[in-house]
N, C-alpha and C positions, 0 to 999 in steps of 0.2 A: 817813386816806383823802384822796384828791385828786380834783380836777375834771380829767377827761381827755377829750380829743377823739381819735377814731380815724378816719383817712381812708383809705378803700379797703376794701371788704368782699368781697374774693375769697376763694378757698378757704382762704387763710392768715389774712386779716385778719378775716373773719367770726368764727371761733372764738376767735381772740386777743382781740378786743374783748369777746367773751362772758365770757372768764375775768376780764377787768378789772372787768366789771359784777358778776359773782359774788363777786369778792373784796370787794366794798363800795365801789369807786370809783364816782363819779358820771360816767357816759360819755355823750358826745354823739358820734354817728357821722355821717359824710358818704360817700355813694357816688354815682358818676355815674348809676347807675340807681337812681332814688329808691325803686322798689318793693322792692329788696333792702334798703335802709336801713329802710323801713317794717317788713319781715318781721323784720329784726334786733330792732327795738324791740318787736315783738309777742312775740318769743321770749324776750328778756333784760330787757326794760325799758329805762330810759335814755330818751334823746331823739335825734332826728335834726335835722340842719341842712340848709339848701338850697345852701349853698356852703361851701368849705373855710374862708374867712374867718369866716363865721357860726359854724362849728363850733369854730374856734380862740378866738373871743372870750371872754375872762374865764377860760380854762382855765389850769391849772398846767402841764400837759403835753399836747403834740400828738404823736400817734404816727401813722405812715404806712406803708402797704404797697401800692404801686401797681405799674405795669407796667415803665416803663424810664426813661432819663434825660430824655426829652422830657416824659412824663407827669409826672415828678417836678418839673421846673422849672415846668410849668403850674400844678400843684397848690400849689406854695409861693410862686412869685413872680408868678403871674398877677394880673390886676386884682381877682379875687376869691379870691386865693390865701391860704395860711396866713398870710403875713407881713402881709397887709392887715388881719388880725384879731389880730395878736400884741401883746404888751406886754412891757416890760422885765422880765427875770427869768424869763420862760417858758422851758420847755425843749421842743425839737422833736427828736424821735427818728425816724429813717427806717430802716425794716425792709426796704425795697426792695432787691433785688440790682441795683445799678447801678455805674456806673464810679467809680473813686477820684477822677478829676477832678471830677465833678459833686458829690460829697461835700465836697470842698475848697472848690468854688465856693459852695455853699450855707452851709458853715461861715463863710465870710468875709461872706457877705451877711447872715447872721443876726447877726453882731456888730454890724452897723450899726443893728439894732433893739434891741441889748441882749439878744438871745435866745441861749441855749445851743443848740448843734446837735450831734447825735451821729449818725454812720452806724453802723447796727446791723443788718446783714443776718443772716438766720437759716438754720439747717439743721435738717432733721428731718421735712420734708415735711408733707402735709396731716395725716397721722395724728399727728405730733408737735405740730402746731398744736392739733388737737382734744383731745389729752391733756394739753396745757400742759407738754410735755416737749422744748421747743426748745433748741438750742444757739444762743446769741447771741454775736457777735464784734463788738466795739465800738471805733470810733475817735472821738477827741475829747478834750476836757479833762477831767482826772481829777475836778475839783470838780463838773462837770455830770454826769459818770458816777455819782458818789456820789449825787446827788440823785435820778437816775432808777432807781437799783438796786431799790429796793423796788417800783416799778411793774413793771418789766421781770421781777422774780422771780415775777410771777403766771403767766407762761406759759413759764418757762425750767427746764431742768435743768442747764445749764451757761451761765454768764454771765461774760464776761471782757473787760476792756478791753484791747486790743491796742496801744495807743499813739495817735499823734496823729491828727488828722482824715484819713480816707481809708484807715486801716489796717485798719478793720472790713471794707471792700470788698476790700482786697487779700487778706485772710485768707480771705473767701468765695471768692475766685478759686482760692486754693490748694485749698479744699474741693472746688470743681467740678472741677478738674484731676485730683484723686484719684478722684473718683466716676466720671468718664468712663473712666478707665484700668482701674478695677476692674471696671466693668460690661462692658467689651469683653472683658477676660480671662475673667470668669465665663460670657459668652455663648459664647466659643470653647470653654471647658472642658465646658459642658453639651452643646454641639453634638457635641463629639468623643466624649463618653460615649454619647450617643444613637447615633452612627454606628458606635461600637465594640461596640454591643449590651449595654452595661452597664446595671444598674439605677441610675438617677439618685439616688433616695433612698439607696440603700446606699452609693454613692460619696460623697455629701455627709455621711453619717452618719460616715464615717471622716475624710475630708479636713478637715472643719470642726473637728475636734479638734486639728488640727495647724497648721502655719505658714500654711496657705492661708485659714484662717478669716477672715471679714469680716462686717460687718453686712449687706452686700448678698447674701452667700452665705446667711446665716441666714434672711433675710426675703424674698428674691426667687427663689431657685433653683427652687421648686416651681411658682411662678406662670409662670416662664419656661418651664419644661418643659411646662406646660399650655397655653402660648400666650395667657395672660391678662395684659393690659397696661393695666389700668384702676386703678392702685394709687398715684397720686400725680403727681409732678412730670412735666409733659408735655415731649416732644421739642422742641416749638416753643420753649418756655421755655429748655431747655438750650442750644439753638442761639444764643438771645439772649445767655445767660451766656457761652458759648464766644467769641462775637464780642467781648465786652468783655475776656474774658481774653486773646485773641490779639492784640488792639489793645494791651493793656497790655505784653504780651511784646514787641512791635515797639518800644514805646517804651523799656523797660528792657533789652532785649537778651536776655532769657531764651530758651532753645531749648526749644521744646514740640512736637517732631514727632509724638509719640503723640497728644497733644491735637488737633493740626491733622488727624490722620487720622481720629480718632474723630468730630470734627466733620463730616467729609465722609461717614462712615458714617450719621451721623444724618440727613444730607441725603438719603441713599439711602431711609431710613426714611420721611422726609417724602414722597418720591416714590411710595412704596408706599401712601400714604394715611394714614400712621401719626403725623402731626403731633401729634395729641392723645393718643396712646398714651404711656405712662410710660416713663421712660428705660431700664428693663430690656429694652425691645423690640428692642435691637441684635441679639438672637438671631434675631429674624424674619428679618432680612436674610440670616443664615447659612443659615436653613432654607428659603429661597425656592424652591430648586430641589429640595427633598426630596419 
């Protein structure tokens, strides 16, 4: 069992930190909204701290799940950031979906403190976090990954090191590219089925047993047909991720015409007032005139 700090108690971080405490680790949490940290302590036990530095002090591992690159820099490198409370030999693991550039930047900065740093974004959504069934893709040194593996296993169903620093974030970008294209295709398919007068349940019962099958089809088709979009990862966050993806593509020369188009479709959903709807809400844009 380890002494662990968890920074950021959003819809993902809150249950992830809970799994660590329930597994027997001694967890100290920090959240910008102190009331949420207090609620976590009341629910799970453990302790809370007033700053990231205070949370990190004396810990074996510091895990983070915050909003974006700027949030991450502030939480890690700020005057009261994680590095201000770090010690040599500590391991810092970042679960934020952020840029590969900031991952490499923090990896290099951590080395100046004798601290190991892993970029370890996750996939599986809020449900995966609550069930402890996340997919974790990791960039960083193999020796540091080996140290962190037992801790990360507390909430993972798939955990793999993808190579050097930044590769975890690059792999998450691939994940988001796939999800966007899949959800647009599924939205068009379900919209087409409705307009054709087909029974959506009957259609999916057939095509989900063939080459069209996907996790999104199995888990989202019914709620999409019902116009229910409160099941996880929000459109606002997907657009944040797509901005990172498209910037990386400009840098490496990858051609992502479908991803760029789906990003604009999500902008349409935001304009409809759906910024906090989940990513399956692409179908709402198609049904707008129905």
